[in-house]
Structure formats: structure tokens, C-alpha cells
C-alpha positions in Angstrom: -20.1 0.2 -28.9 -19.3 1.6 -32.3 -19.7 -0.4 -35.7 -20.2 -3.9 -34.1 -16.9 -3.2 -31.7 -16.7 -3.1 -28.8 -14.3 -0.7 -27.3 -13.1 0.7 -23.4 -11.6 4.2 -23.1 -9.3 4.6 -20.1 -6.8 7.2 -18.8 -3.4 7.1 -20.3 -0.8 7.5 -17.5 2.4 8.3 -19.6 4.9 9.0 -17.1 4.2 5.0 -16.0 3.5 3.7 -12.3 5.6 3.7 -9.3 6.7 0.3 -9.7 8.9 1.8 -12.9 9.9 4.8 -11.5 11.7 2.7 -8.5 13.7 1.7 -10.9 15.2 4.9 -10.2 16.1 5.8 -6.0 13.6 8.5 -5.0 14.9 10.6 -2.8 14.0 11.3 1.1 11.4 13.9 0.0 10.5 12.7 -3.0 8.9 9.2 -0.8 7.4 11.8 1.7 5.3 13.6 -1.1 4.7 10.1 -2.6 3.3 8.7 1.1 1.0 11.7 1.2 -0.8 11.5 -1.9 -1.1 8.1 -1.9 -2.3 8.3 2.0 -4.7 10.8 0.7 -5.8 8.7 -2.6 -6.4 5.6 0.2 -8.4 8.3 2.3 -10.4 8.8 -0.3 -11.2 5.2 -1.3 -11.4 4.1 2.3 -14.1 6.9 2.6 -16.4 5.5 0.0 -16.4 2.0 1.7 -13.6 0.3 -0.2 -10.9 -1.8 0.8 -8.0 -2.2 -1.9 -6.3 -5.3 -0.7 -3.4 -5.0 -3.7 -2.2 -2.2 -2.7 1.7 -2.2 -4.4 3.2 0.1 -6.4 2.4 -1.1 -9.7 -1.0 -0.2 -8.7 -0.5 3.0 -8.7 -0.3 5.2 -11.2 1.5 8.4 -11.7 0.0 11.5 -13.9 2.2 14.1 -15.7 1.0 16.5 -12.9 2.5 14.6 -9.7 -0.8 13.1 -9.0 -1.3 9.3 -8.3 -4.6 7.5 -9.3 -4.6 4.0 -7.4 -5.8 1.2 -10.2 -6.8 -3.0 -10.0 -9.7 -2.9 -7.9 -10.3 -6.3 -8.9 -9.7 -8.2 -5.3 -11.2 -4.5 -3.6 -13.9 -4.9 -0.8 -16.9 -3.0 0.1 -16.5 -2.7 4.2 -20.1 -3.3 4.4 -20.2 -6.2 3.5 -17.5 -8.5 4.9 -13.9 -8.9 3.5 -13.2 -12.2 4.2 -11.9 -14.2 1.3 -14.5 -16.0 -0.9 -13.2 -19.4 -0.5 -11.7 -20.6 2.5 -7.7 -21.0 2.1 -7.3 -18.7 -0.8 -5.2 -15.8 -0.5 -5.6 -12.6 -2.6 -3.1 -10.2 -3.4 0.7 -10.0 -3.6 2.8 -11.4 -1.2 5.2 -8.9 -0.6 2.6 -6.0 0.8 0.5 -8.3 2.1 -0.3 -7.2 6.1 -0.4 -10.2 8.7 -3.5 -10.5 8.7 -4.6 -10.4 4.7 -1.2 -13.3 5.0 -3.7 -15.4 7.9 -7.1 -15.1 6.1 -8.4 -13.0 8.5 -11.0 -9.8 8.6 -9.6 -6.9 7.0 -10.3 -3.4 7.5 -8.4 0.0 6.8 -5.6 -0.5 8.8 -4.6 -3.2 6.4 -4.2 -1.2 3.3 -1.9 0.9 5.6 0.5 -1.8 6.1 0.7 -2.3 2.7 1.7 1.3 2.0 4.1 1.0 4.8 5.5 -1.8 3.3 6.1 0.6 -0.1 6.9 3.2 2.3 9.9 1.4 2.8 11.0 0.3 -0.7 10.5 4.0 -1.5 13.0 5.3 1.2 15.4 2.1 0.8 15.2 0.9 -3.0 14.1 -2.3 -1.7 11.4 -4.9 0.0 11.2 -5.1 4.1 10.7 -8.9 3.7 12.1 -11.2 1.1 12.2 -15.5 0.6 12.8 -17.7 -1.8 9.2 -18.7 -1.6 5.8 -16.4 -1.1 4.9 -18.6 2.2 8.5 -17.2 3.2 7.6 -13.7 2.9 3.9 -14.2 4.2 5.4 -15.3 7.8 7.4 -12.9 7.8 4.8 -10.5 7.2 3.0 -11.9 10.0 6.2 -12.5 12.7 9.0 -10.8 11.4 10.3 -7.8 13.4 9.3 -4.4 11.7 12.2 -3.3 9.6 14.9 -1.0 11.3 15.4 1.9 8.4 19.0 2.7 7.5 20.3 5.4 10.6 20.4 8.4 8.0 16.8 7.7 7.9 16.0 6.9 11.0 13.8 9.9 11.9 11.1 8.0 9.6 11.2 4.7 11.9 8.5 5.6 14.3 6.0 6.9 11.2 7.1 2.9 9.4 6.4 1.0 12.4 3.1 3.2 12.7 1.7 1.3 9.3 3.9 -1.5 9.6 3.1 -2.7 13.2 2.1 -6.1 13.4 -0.9 -5.8 15.3 -3.1 -3.5 13.5 -4.3 -2.4 16.7 -0.7 -0.6 17.1 -1.2 0.9 13.5 -2.5 4.2 12.4 -6.2 4.2 12.5 -6.8 5.6 8.9 -5.1 7.2 6.3 -6.6 10.3 7.8 -4.8 9.5 11.0 -1.6 8.9 9.1 -2.0 12.5 7.2 -2.6 14.5 10.2 0.4 12.7 11.7 2.7 13.2 8.0 1.0 17.0 8.5 1.9 17.4 12.5 5.6 15.8 11.3 5.4 18.9 8.9 4.8 22.0 11.0 
């Protein structure tokens, strides 16, 4: 409060968000770098017991020094206090980036955010979303029962990594963002 007026101070991101950055194609190296940075941010969020539940390019802000900042925790959930939606039949999140279990209204864990990161990774590599439909329900159904999308031949070396994030069964995904980071480190070595 200042002189009877309320103010909110927020960080300014002159580089915008990942959605705007994706208007221009990313190189394979840039996509891998963003993947690592976003996974590290997710690891920090998950270490605090928080699920983001709405990870998508507009919620990933870019700093001038190359760091990423996750924003919009409006539907995030504390892992220790249950992770079901508050109302039966109400889906929370963005259909293009929603995990199969989130699309079905099931209990969520960190692997749901990793699925969303896998969708973003696919989009960073190819320039398009992995699942498209004429309605939100069609897109959600593809997340639940569609095959994990195949990367183009020139990016096939990343298919196993993509499947580790976008497997339909969360038991087949990376167990945590730290496990994903360890896999990226191992691949880089």
C-alpha cells in the first residue's frame, strides 16, 4: 500500500515466455538446453512438495541470462495434501499439455508434470504439438490412448527420452525430474 493505493511488484521478463520463443524454430541444442533448465526448475518445485499441474510454454518465462522461471501456480497442489481436483468431473489444466491421469481426473504426482514437459519437449523439437483435435475432448482422448508421437528421423535419437516423459503409464516414465536430469547428464557424457 502506498498513499491509499495497492501495488503488486513482479519480476519483469523482457525475453517473454517460451510460447513466444517457439514462434521461431529452436535448434536441437536449444531444445535440449531448455529441457534441462525446465527440468531443474521442476525438480526445485517438486522438492518443495508442489505439483505445478499446468506446465505449458506460456507459463515458462525466460530471463535475459538464459534462466527459466515457472509461473502461474494457480492450480498447483501440495503433494502432502492430496492431489485430486476439488470438484468431480472438473478438469484443471491445459488440454494440449495434460497428462493421461490428469485428463482422467485421477490422482497426480510429479510424473504428471514430467508428461507435460515431454509434450513441451516434442513441441520444442518439432515446432508442433504432438496431439491435435477439433475439440478439447479429442485432444484429451489422444493423451489417454494415442500412441506416443514419433519424432522425425533426424531427431530419432531423442525418442527414448521422449517416451520416458510421455509414456501413457506413469510407471514407465521417469520417476522424478532429478531422474530425468541424471539421464540427460548420462547422455551428455
